[in-house]
C-alpha atoms as a printed R data frame, in Angstrom:
    type eleno elety resid chain resno      x      y       z
1   ATOM     1    CA   MET     A     1 78.445 50.250 -28.135
2   ATOM     2    CA   LYS     A     2 75.544 48.040 -28.942
3   ATOM     3    CA   ARG     A     3 75.723 44.462 -27.745
4   ATOM     4    CA   LYS     A     4 76.284 41.492 -30.086
5   ATOM     5    CA   PRO     A     5 74.568 38.628 -28.292
6   ATOM     6    CA   SER     A     6 76.246 35.117 -28.317
7   ATOM     7    CA   VAL     A     7 44.783 29.436 -42.465
8   ATOM     8    CA   LEU     A     8 43.958 32.244 -43.403
9   ATOM     9    CA   LEU     A     9 42.913 34.675 -40.774
10  ATOM    10    CA   THR     A    10 39.236 35.056 -40.796
11  ATOM    11    CA   LEU     A    11 38.677 38.802 -40.504
12  ATOM    12    CA   THR     A    12 35.205 40.158 -40.241
13  ATOM    13    CA   LEU     A    13 35.391 43.393 -42.300
14  ATOM    14    CA   THR     A    14 31.884 44.600 -41.989
15  ATOM    15    CA   ILE     A    15 33.231 47.054 -39.482
16  ATOM    16    CA   LEU     A    16 35.045 48.896 -42.240
17  ATOM    17    CA   GLY     A    17 32.088 51.203 -42.681
18  ATOM    18    CA   MET     A    18 32.172 52.344 -38.985
19  ATOM    19    CA   ALA     A    19 33.001 55.940 -38.243
20  ATOM    20    CA   VAL     A    20 36.519 56.596 -37.138
21  ATOM    21    CA   LEU     A    21 36.556 57.288 -33.464
22  ATOM    22    CA   CYS     A    22 38.463 60.225 -31.920
23  ATOM    23    CA   THR     A    23 41.835 58.479 -31.221
24  ATOM    24    CA   GLY     A    24 44.748 60.720 -31.628
25  ATOM    25    CA   ALA     A    25 44.998 61.672 -35.322
26  ATOM    26    CA   SER     A    26 41.377 62.771 -35.328
27  ATOM    27    CA   GLY     A    27 42.277 65.684 -33.064
28  ATOM    28    CA   CYS     A    28 42.254 64.341 -29.538
29  ATOM    29    CA   SER     A    29 44.962 65.859 -27.262
30  ATOM    30    CA   ARG     A    30 45.410 66.921 -23.774
31  ATOM    31    CA   GLU     A    31 47.534 69.280 -21.852
32  ATOM    32    CA   ARG     A    32 50.067 67.906 -19.467
33  ATOM    33    CA   SER     A    33 50.690 69.555 -16.124
34  ATOM    34    CA   GLN     A    34 53.822 71.249 -17.313
35  ATOM    35    CA   GLY     A    35 51.884 72.824 -20.155
36  ATOM    36    CA   LYS     A    36 53.175 70.721 -22.996
37  ATOM    37    CA   GLU     A    37 50.423 69.479 -25.292
38  ATOM    38    CA   LEU     A    38 50.456 65.748 -26.017
39  ATOM    39    CA   THR     A    39 48.542 64.072 -28.858
40  ATOM    40    CA   GLU     A    40 46.639 60.974 -27.779
41  ATOM    41    CA   VAL     A    41 47.417 57.894 -29.889
42  ATOM    42    CA   THR     A    42 45.774 54.527 -29.407
43  ATOM    43    CA   LEU     A    43 47.893 51.468 -29.876
44  ATOM    44    CA   ASN     A    44 46.374 48.008 -29.935
45  ATOM    45    CA   GLU     A    45 48.903 45.303 -29.300
46  ATOM    46    CA   VAL     A    46 48.177 41.640 -30.110
47  ATOM    47    CA   ALA     A    47 49.285 40.535 -26.682
48  ATOM    48    CA   HIS     A    48 50.925 42.043 -23.594
49  ATOM    49    CA   SER     A    49 54.128 40.205 -23.394
50  ATOM    50    CA   ILE     A    50 57.808 40.626 -22.184
51  ATOM    51    CA   PHE     A    51 58.620 39.620 -25.803
52  ATOM    52    CA   TYR     A    52 57.928 43.190 -26.728
53  ATOM    53    CA   ALA     A    53 60.235 44.788 -24.135
54  ATOM    54    CA   PRO     A    54 61.564 47.610 -26.208
55  ATOM    55    CA   GLN     A    55 58.007 48.961 -26.492
56  ATOM    56    CA   TYR     A    56 57.557 48.895 -22.712
57  ATOM    57    CA   VAL     A    57 60.941 50.515 -22.145
58  ATOM    58    CA   ALA     A    58 59.843 53.368 -24.430
59  ATOM    59    CA   ILE     A    59 56.623 53.755 -22.345
60  ATOM    60    CA   GLU     A    60 58.200 53.513 -18.880
61  ATOM    61    CA   ASN     A    61 61.127 55.811 -19.745
62  ATOM    62    CA   GLY     A    62 58.887 58.431 -21.160
63  ATOM    63    CA   TYR     A    63 60.090 58.300 -24.650
64  ATOM    64    CA   PHE     A    64 56.655 58.744 -26.183
65  ATOM    65    CA   GLU     A    65 55.927 61.730 -24.067
66  ATOM    66    CA   GLU     A    66 59.245 63.200 -25.238
67  ATOM    67    CA   GLU     A    67 57.856 62.869 -28.796
68  ATOM    68    CA   GLY     A    68 54.705 64.666 -27.806
69  ATOM    69    CA   ILE     A    69 52.580 61.402 -27.622
70  ATOM    70    CA   ASP     A    70 50.116 60.438 -24.979
71  ATOM    71    CA   LEU     A    71 50.045 56.598 -25.696
72  ATOM    72    CA   GLN     A    72 46.877 54.727 -24.910
73  ATOM    73    CA   LEU     A    73 47.764 51.102 -24.805
74  ATOM    74    CA   ILE     A    74 45.060 48.417 -25.388
75  ATOM    75    CA   THR     A    75 45.644 44.620 -25.678
76  ATOM    76    CA   GLY     A    76 43.698 42.897 -28.459
77  ATOM    77    CA   PHE     A    77 44.326 39.326 -27.540
78  ATOM    78    CA   GLY     A    78 44.674 38.067 -31.100
79  ATOM    79    CA   ALA     A    79 45.756 39.496 -34.501
80  ATOM    80    CA   ASP     A    80 42.265 39.307 -35.770
81  ATOM    81    CA   LYS     A    81 40.941 41.475 -33.025
82  ATOM    82    CA   THR     A    82 43.902 43.904 -33.292
83  ATOM    83    CA   MET     A    83 43.455 44.186 -36.999
84  ATOM    84    CA   ALA     A    84 39.664 44.831 -36.573
85  ATOM    85    CA   ALA     A    85 40.319 47.646 -34.179
86  ATOM    86    CA   VAL     A    86 42.645 49.332 -36.701
87  ATOM    87    CA   LEU     A    87 40.338 48.903 -39.626
88  ATOM    88    CA   SER     A    88 37.387 50.304 -37.681
89  ATOM    89    CA   GLY     A    89 39.391 53.365 -36.325
90  ATOM    90    CA   GLU     A    90 39.148 52.173 -32.763
91  ATOM    91    CA   ALA     A    91 42.913 52.034 -32.752
92  ATOM    92    CA   ASP     A    92 45.291 54.401 -34.686
93  ATOM    93    CA   ILE     A    93 48.127 51.804 -34.724
94  ATOM    94    CA   GLY     A    94 48.220 48.041 -34.533
95  ATOM    95    CA   PHE     A    95 51.073 45.840 -33.363
96  ATOM    96    CA   MET     A    96 50.787 42.271 -34.510
97  ATOM    97    CA   GLY     A    97 52.114 39.710 -36.939
98  ATOM    98    CA   SER     A    98 52.392 41.418 -40.362
99  ATOM    99    CA   GLU     A    99 50.741 38.407 -42.016
100 ATOM   100    CA   ALA     A   100 47.546 40.036 -41.023
101 ATOM   101    CA   SER     A   101 48.193 43.022 -43.321
102 ATOM   102    CA   ILE     A   102 48.715 40.491 -46.163
103 ATOM   103    CA   TYR     A   103 45.371 38.814 -45.536
104 ATOM   104    CA   VAL     A   104 43.553 42.133 -45.457
105 ATOM   105    CA   TYR     A   105 45.330 43.350 -48.646
106 ATOM   106    CA   SER     A   106 44.258 40.206 -50.419
107 ATOM   107    CA   GLN     A   107 40.574 41.064 -49.656
108 ATOM   108    CA   ASN     A   108 41.068 44.439 -51.377
109 ATOM   109    CA   PRO     A   109 39.689 46.783 -48.896
110 ATOM   110    CA   ASP     A   110 39.498 50.472 -49.804
111 ATOM   111    CA   ASP     A   111 42.103 51.464 -47.186
112 ATOM   112    CA   TYR     A   112 44.629 48.665 -46.622
113 ATOM   113    CA   ILE     A   113 47.110 48.292 -43.849
114 ATOM   114    CA   VAL     A   114 50.736 49.350 -44.188
115 ATOM   115    CA   ASN     A   115 53.599 48.149 -41.887
116 ATOM   116    CA   PHE     A   116 55.985 50.905 -40.953
117 ATOM   117    CA   ALA     A   117 58.206 49.480 -38.212
118 ATOM   118    CA   GLN     A   118 59.370 45.893 -37.308
119 ATOM   119    CA   LEU     A   119 60.138 45.220 -33.641
120 ATOM   120    CA   THR     A   120 61.043 41.570 -33.309
121 ATOM   121    CA   GLN     A   121 63.241 39.512 -35.624
122 ATOM   122    CA   ARG     A   122 62.746 36.102 -34.061
123 ATOM   123    CA   ALA     A   123 59.819 34.044 -32.852
124 ATOM   124    CA   GLY     A   124 59.067 34.474 -29.247
125 ATOM   125    CA   ASN     A   125 57.752 31.091 -28.225
126 ATOM   126    CA   PHE     A   126 59.316 27.935 -26.831
127 ATOM   127    CA   LEU     A   127 58.725 24.224 -27.001
128 ATOM   128    CA   VAL     A   128 57.865 22.767 -23.546
129 ATOM   129    CA   ALA     A   129 58.106 19.030 -22.714
130 ATOM   130    CA   ARG     A   130 56.785 17.192 -19.610
131 ATOM   131    CA   THR     A   131 60.305 16.044 -18.688
132 ATOM   132    CA   PRO     A   132 63.813 17.519 -19.132
133 ATOM   133    CA   MET     A   133 65.362 16.602 -22.499
134 ATOM   134    CA   GLU     A   134 68.955 17.904 -22.723
135 ATOM   135    CA   ASN     A   135 69.557 16.408 -26.079
136 ATOM   136    CA   PHE     A   136 66.191 17.254 -27.679
137 ATOM   137    CA   GLN     A   137 65.808 16.794 -31.398
138 ATOM   138    CA   TRP     A   138 62.818 17.820 -33.429
139 ATOM   139    CA   GLN     A   139 62.456 14.179 -34.532
140 ATOM   140    CA   ASP     A   140 61.384 13.480 -30.904
141 ATOM   141    CA   LEU     A   141 58.014 15.032 -31.782
142 ATOM   142    CA   ARG     A   142 57.194 12.097 -34.142
143 ATOM   143    CA   GLY     A   143 54.091 10.448 -32.913
144 ATOM   144    CA   LYS     A   144 53.511 12.904 -30.123
145 ATOM   145    CA   SER     A   145 50.642 15.213 -29.172
146 ATOM   146    CA   ILE     A   146 51.453 18.927 -29.265
147 ATOM   147    CA   LEU     A   147 49.393 21.913 -28.137
148 ATOM   148    CA   GLY     A   148 49.797 24.340 -30.992
149 ATOM   149    CA   GLY     A   149 48.522 27.763 -32.137
150 ATOM   150    CA   ARG     A   150 45.718 29.012 -34.307
151 ATOM   151    CA   LYS     A   151 45.658 28.156 -37.881
152 ATOM   152    CA   GLY     A   152 47.085 31.064 -39.973
153 ATOM   153    CA   GLY     A   153 48.738 32.736 -37.092
154 ATOM   154    CA   MET     A   154 52.476 33.270 -36.962
155 ATOM   155    CA   PRO     A   155 53.124 31.036 -33.949
156 ATOM   156    CA   GLN     A   156 51.589 28.070 -35.664
157 ATOM   157    CA   MET     A   157 53.094 28.834 -39.065
158 ATOM   158    CA   VAL     A   158 56.575 29.277 -37.738
159 ATOM   159    CA   PHE     A   159 56.191 25.960 -35.813
160 ATOM   160    CA   GLU     A   160 55.262 24.203 -39.020
161 ATOM   161    CA   TYR     A   161 58.087 25.957 -40.840
162 ATOM   162    CA   ILE     A   162 60.587 24.412 -38.338
163 ATOM   163    CA   LEU     A   163 58.947 20.987 -38.467
164 ATOM   164    CA   LYS     A   164 59.319 21.005 -42.325
165 ATOM   165    CA   LYS     A   165 62.891 22.084 -42.163
166 ATOM   166    CA   ASN     A   166 63.390 19.010 -40.010
167 ATOM   167    CA   ASN     A   167 61.650 16.679 -42.473
168 ATOM   168    CA   LEU     A   168 58.568 16.302 -40.406
169 ATOM   169    CA   ASP     A   169 55.018 16.557 -41.735
170 ATOM   170    CA   PRO     A   170 52.853 18.480 -39.298
171 ATOM   171    CA   ALA     A   171 49.696 16.846 -40.583
172 ATOM   172    CA   THR     A   172 50.801 13.090 -40.402
173 ATOM   173    CA   ASP     A   173 53.957 12.817 -38.228
174 ATOM   174    CA   MET     A   174 52.279 14.075 -35.019
175 ATOM   175    CA   GLU     A   175 48.993 15.383 -33.622
176 ATOM   176    CA   ILE     A   176 48.731 19.143 -33.213
177 ATOM   177    CA   ASN     A   177 45.911 20.418 -31.179
178 ATOM   178    CA   GLN     A   178 44.862 23.849 -32.524
179 ATOM   179    CA   GLY     A   179 41.580 24.180 -30.636
180 ATOM   180    CA   ILE     A   180 42.759 25.810 -27.490
181 ATOM   181    CA   ASP     A   181 42.415 29.582 -27.056
182 ATOM   182    CA   PHE     A   182 45.444 31.797 -27.199
183 ATOM   183    CA   GLY     A   183 46.863 32.116 -23.663
184 ATOM   184    CA   SER     A   184 45.161 28.977 -22.392
185 ATOM   185    CA   THR     A   185 47.585 26.288 -23.617
186 ATOM   186    CA   ALA     A   186 49.794 26.420 -20.491
187 ATOM   187    CA   ALA     A   187 46.839 25.781 -18.274
188 ATOM   188    CA   ALA     A   188 45.749 22.916 -20.505
189 ATOM   189    CA   PHE     A   189 49.274 21.391 -20.620
190 ATOM   190    CA   SER     A   190 49.487 21.658 -16.790
191 ATOM   191    CA   GLY     A   191 46.134 19.921 -16.590
192 ATOM   192    CA   GLY     A   192 47.396 16.953 -18.536
193 ATOM   193    CA   GLN     A   193 46.746 17.623 -22.148
194 ATOM   194    CA   GLY     A   194 49.519 17.054 -24.720
195 ATOM   195    CA   ASP     A   195 53.095 15.689 -24.696
196 ATOM   196    CA   PHE     A   196 54.488 19.027 -25.647
197 ATOM   197    CA   THR     A   197 53.191 22.535 -25.788
198 ATOM   198    CA   VAL     A   198 54.289 25.658 -27.751
199 ATOM   199    CA   GLU     A   199 54.365 28.626 -25.210
200 ATOM   200    CA   PHE     A   200 55.021 32.304 -25.120
201 ATOM   201    CA   GLU     A   201 56.374 33.826 -21.997
202 ATOM   202    CA   PRO     A   202 55.485 33.875 -19.183
203 ATOM   203    CA   GLY     A   203 53.721 30.560 -19.852
204 ATOM   204    CA   ALA     A   204 56.972 28.736 -20.421
205 ATOM   205    CA   THR     A   205 58.615 30.001 -17.305
206 ATOM   206    CA   THR     A   206 55.434 29.435 -15.302
207 ATOM   207    CA   LEU     A   207 55.367 25.830 -16.286
208 ATOM   208    CA   GLU     A   208 58.995 25.438 -15.276
209 ATOM   209    CA   LYS     A   209 58.435 27.005 -11.872
210 ATOM   210    CA   GLU     A   210 55.506 24.664 -11.244
211 ATOM   211    CA   GLY     A   211 57.567 21.604 -12.311
212 ATOM   212    CA   ALA     A   212 54.872 21.027 -14.960
213 ATOM   213    CA   GLY     A   213 57.071 21.397 -17.929
214 ATOM   214    CA   TYR     A   214 60.666 22.116 -19.187
215 ATOM   215    CA   VAL     A   215 61.709 24.346 -22.125
216 ATOM   216    CA   VAL     A   216 63.507 22.113 -24.609
217 ATOM   217    CA   ALA     A   217 63.808 24.327 -27.691
218 ATOM   218    CA   SER     A   218 63.349 27.903 -28.829
219 ATOM   219    CA   LEU     A   219 61.380 28.455 -31.941
220 ATOM   220    CA   GLY     A   220 63.107 31.800 -32.278
221 ATOM   221    CA   VAL     A   221 66.422 30.112 -32.549
222 ATOM   222    CA   ASP     A   222 65.411 27.180 -34.785
223 ATOM   223    CA   SER     A   223 63.380 29.250 -37.197
224 ATOM   224    CA   GLY     A   224 66.145 31.789 -37.752
225 ATOM   225    CA   TYR     A   225 65.399 35.525 -38.395
226 ATOM   226    CA   VAL     A   226 61.700 36.063 -39.103
227 ATOM   227    CA   PRO     A   227 59.763 39.358 -39.178
228 ATOM   228    CA   TYR     A   228 57.498 38.224 -36.327
229 ATOM   229    CA   THR     A   229 55.776 41.429 -35.177
230 ATOM   230    CA   ALA     A   230 55.423 44.909 -36.703
231 ATOM   231    CA   TYR     A   231 53.500 48.130 -36.211
232 ATOM   232    CA   SER     A   232 50.977 48.945 -38.901
233 ATOM   233    CA   ALA     A   233 48.252 51.556 -39.724
234 ATOM   234    CA   ARG     A   234 45.842 52.412 -42.432
235 ATOM   235    CA   ALA     A   235 47.478 53.871 -45.505
236 ATOM   236    CA   SER     A   236 45.246 56.957 -45.077
237 ATOM   237    CA   PHE     A   237 46.403 57.391 -41.453
238 ATOM   238    CA   LEU     A   238 50.061 57.358 -42.430
239 ATOM   239    CA   GLU     A   239 49.457 59.820 -45.239
240 ATOM   240    CA   GLN     A   240 47.585 62.184 -43.019
241 ATOM   241    CA   ASN     A   241 49.819 61.962 -39.994
242 ATOM   242    CA   PRO     A   242 53.427 61.640 -40.979
243 ATOM   243    CA   GLN     A   243 54.833 63.806 -38.075
244 ATOM   244    CA   LEU     A   244 52.883 61.716 -35.497
245 ATOM   245    CA   ILE     A   245 54.035 58.458 -36.976
246 ATOM   246    CA   GLN     A   246 57.611 59.727 -37.025
247 ATOM   247    CA   GLY     A   247 57.463 60.683 -33.455
248 ATOM   248    CA   PHE     A   248 56.015 57.260 -32.559
249 ATOM   249    CA   VAL     A   249 58.819 55.498 -34.390
250 ATOM   250    CA   ASN     A   250 61.337 57.786 -32.824
251 ATOM   251    CA   ALA     A   251 60.201 56.743 -29.298
252 ATOM   252    CA   LEU     A   252 60.348 53.155 -30.290
253 ATOM   253    CA   GLN     A   253 63.884 53.513 -31.602
254 ATOM   254    CA   LYS     A   254 65.006 54.876 -28.225
255 ATOM   255    CA   GLY     A   255 63.492 51.811 -26.651
256 ATOM   256    CA   MET     A   256 65.419 49.590 -29.045
257 ATOM   257    CA   ASP     A   257 68.588 51.462 -28.324
258 ATOM   258    CA   TYR     A   258 68.102 50.948 -24.634
259 ATOM   259    CA   VAL     A   259 67.694 47.217 -24.858
260 ATOM   260    CA   GLN     A   260 70.747 46.973 -27.113
261 ATOM   261    CA   THR     A   261 72.925 48.874 -24.557
262 ATOM   262    CA   HIS     A   262 71.713 47.589 -21.261
263 ATOM   263    CA   ALA     A   263 71.821 44.271 -19.421
264 ATOM   264    CA   PRO     A   264 68.753 42.081 -18.971
265 ATOM   265    CA   GLU     A   265 68.617 42.958 -15.324
266 ATOM   266    CA   GLU     A   266 68.377 46.620 -16.132
267 ATOM   267    CA   ILE     A   267 65.753 46.100 -18.793
268 ATOM   268    CA   ALA     A   268 63.668 43.970 -16.397
269 ATOM   269    CA   GLU     A   269 63.801 46.672 -13.765
270 ATOM   270    CA   VAL     A   270 62.462 49.251 -16.278
271 ATOM   271    CA   ILE     A   271 59.554 47.179 -17.604
272 ATOM   272    CA   ALA     A   272 58.483 45.646 -14.301
273 ATOM   273    CA   PRO     A   273 55.674 48.146 -13.828
274 ATOM   274    CA   GLN     A   274 54.086 46.739 -16.936
275 ATOM   275    CA   PHE     A   275 53.953 43.266 -15.471
276 ATOM   276    CA   LYS     A   276 52.932 43.708 -11.872
277 ATOM   277    CA   GLU     A   277 51.618 40.170 -11.662
278 ATOM   278    CA   THR     A   278 55.085 38.740 -12.447
279 ATOM   279    CA   GLU     A   279 57.975 38.555 -10.056
280 ATOM   280    CA   LEU     A   280 61.005 40.565 -11.025
281 ATOM   281    CA   GLU     A   281 63.148 37.418 -10.966
282 ATOM   282    CA   ASP     A   282 60.847 35.849 -13.527
283 ATOM   283    CA   ILE     A   283 60.855 38.984 -15.661
284 ATOM   284    CA   THR     A   284 64.665 38.992 -15.604
285 ATOM   285    CA   THR     A   285 64.716 35.354 -16.626
286 ATOM   286    CA   ILE     A   286 62.458 35.893 -19.533
287 ATOM   287    CA   VAL     A   287 64.229 39.041 -20.700
288 ATOM   288    CA   THR     A   288 67.463 37.147 -20.648
289 ATOM   289    CA   ARG     A   289 66.097 34.328 -22.782
290 ATOM   290    CA   TYR     A   290 64.936 36.799 -25.423
291 ATOM   291    CA   TYR     A   291 68.111 39.037 -25.135
292 ATOM   292    CA   GLU     A   292 70.394 36.029 -25.610
293 ATOM   293    CA   GLN     A   293 68.662 34.838 -28.772
294 ATOM   294    CA   ASP     A   294 68.909 38.311 -30.385
295 ATOM   295    CA   THR     A   295 65.170 38.807 -30.440
296 ATOM   296    CA   TRP     A   296 65.106 42.582 -30.982
297 ATOM   297    CA   LYS     A   297 66.380 44.408 -34.045
298 ATOM   298    CA   GLU     A   298 68.898 47.262 -33.727
299 ATOM   299    CA   ASN     A   299 66.581 49.315 -35.867
300 ATOM   300    CA   LEU     A   300 62.903 49.217 -36.894
301 ATOM   301    CA   ILE     A   301 63.446 48.922 -40.722
302 ATOM   302    CA   PHE     A   302 61.310 46.303 -42.234
303 ATOM   303    CA   GLU     A   303 63.481 44.997 -45.025
304 ATOM   304    CA   GLU     A   304 62.349 43.455 -48.245
305 ATOM   305    CA   ASP     A   305 64.126 40.118 -47.722
306 ATOM   306    CA   SER     A   306 62.254 39.783 -44.408
307 ATOM   307    CA   PHE     A   307 58.882 40.436 -46.138
308 ATOM   308    CA   THR     A   308 59.802 37.780 -48.874
309 ATOM   309    CA   LEU     A   309 60.609 35.222 -46.113
310 ATOM   310    CA   LEU     A   310 57.278 35.942 -44.469
311 ATOM   311    CA   GLN     A   311 55.448 35.333 -47.639
312 ATOM   312    CA   ASP     A   312 57.429 32.071 -48.069
313 ATOM   313    CA   ILE     A   313 56.293 30.882 -44.674
314 ATOM   314    CA   LEU     A   314 52.671 31.751 -45.478
315 ATOM   315    CA   ASP     A   315 52.982 29.978 -48.795
316 ATOM   316    CA   GLU     A   316 54.348 26.863 -47.213
317 ATOM   317    CA   ALA     A   317 51.629 26.858 -44.726
318 ATOM   318    CA   GLY     A   318 49.019 27.175 -47.499
319 ATOM   319    CA   GLU     A   319 47.877 30.456 -46.235
320 ATOM   320    CA   LEU     A   320 48.899 32.714 -49.209
321 ATOM   321    CA   GLU     A   321 46.451 33.100 -52.068
322 ATOM   322    CA   GLU     A   322 48.896 35.308 -54.001
323 ATOM   323    CA   ARG     A   323 51.991 37.237 -53.469
324 ATOM   324    CA   VAL     A   324 51.607 40.905 -52.474
325 ATOM   325    CA   PRO     A   325 53.956 43.720 -53.299
326 ATOM   326    CA   TYR     A   326 56.329 44.804 -50.624
327 ATOM   327    CA   GLU     A   327 56.256 48.454 -51.762
328 ATOM   328    CA   ASP     A   328 52.489 48.546 -51.050
329 ATOM   329    CA   LEU     A   329 52.480 47.023 -47.630
330 ATOM   330    CA   VAL     A   330 55.701 48.290 -46.146
331 ATOM   331    CA   THR     A   331 57.238 51.723 -45.791
332 ATOM   332    CA   VAL     A   332 60.652 52.153 -44.272
333 ATOM   333    CA   GLU     A   333 60.926 56.019 -44.367
334 ATOM   334    CA   PHE     A   334 59.900 56.518 -40.745
335 ATOM   335    CA   ALA     A   335 62.281 53.719 -39.381
336 ATOM   336    CA   GLU     A   336 65.091 54.884 -41.568
337 ATOM   337    CA   LYS     A   337 64.805 58.489 -40.196
338 ATOM   338    CA   ALA     A   338 64.577 57.299 -36.585
339 ATOM   339    CA   ALA     A   339 67.671 55.035 -36.966
340 ATOM   340    CA   ALA     A   340 69.651 58.034 -38.530
341 ATOM   341    CA   GLN     A   341 69.117 60.245 -35.478
C-alpha cells in the first residue's frame, strides 16, 4: 500500500539557432558490458537537491537502465540556465519550475517547451529565523528583513503568494533582499544578513546544525499543493522520441512508487551516493521533512487544475503577460501510461 502522510525570467534565446548536439535522441548510444544497448539521454536539473528524491531513487536503483536509458545528469543551477540548455539542444530534457515553459511560450519560439511529467506537488523551501519561534505567525515578518529568491522564480513567487494569503504586502510590509545568488543565501544569513531567510535543503538543516538559524515554517505546507517542478522537452523532441520519453517516465514512476512505499530512512540510504558531502543522518532528516509534508505525487500526471493554479500564482506576482493554453504546454499521455503499469 502507498503511504498517506499525516519577473519574468530573462531568457537569452539567441542560442535557439545552435545546432542540436548529440545527446541521446540524436542517436548517441553505448553498449553495456552485458550487451544491452542503452540510449544516452541528457537531463539538466535546475538544482541537485534531496527535494527531488524520487529521481535519485530511480537513478540509484537502476530504473533508467531497466528502461534502456543511460542517463547523463547535469545541474543547471537556475531555471534560466536549464531552459537555455534544453532550447539549444545541449540537454534533451529539462527539470525545473514549469513557469519557465510559460515564459518561453509567451515569446513565441519556433519550438516551444512542453511539460510531460510533474514530480513535486509542494514547495521545497523553508522559512528560517535567527531564534526558535514555536508559535510563528506570518504576521511576524512585518517590518523584518528577509533573504528571498530571484524575481520571477517559483521560490520567490510562492513566498509572495503565501504572504498575500496572510494579508501581507511583500513590497511594503517587509524588506525582501532578492540580490543574493541562488544557493548563497544560507551563507549570507549565517554571516549576519537578514532577520529571516527562505532556504532549500540542505541549507535549512545546515543552519540549524550550526545554531545559526531555526526552521519556523514550511512554504510547502503553507502554500498548499503547487506544481513546483516538472520535466519538459522541446515539442519536436517529444514528437520524434515517444518511446524514449515513455521509458524515461516509466523509470521516474518506479522512483515515485518507491518513495511512496518505503520509510524515510530507506529512501535516505538509497539516495546517499548522490549526496556524498552530506551525512546520512542529515539526509534522513531532510527526507523526513519532505516525506511528512506530502511533497511527492503518487503519479507524474500534470493536471489542468495545477497548471491553472500555477498561472494564478504568476498572475498575482505580475509575471504573466497572458494566459497560455494547458493543452499546448502539457501532455499527460506518458505519465498516464506509466501510472497504469
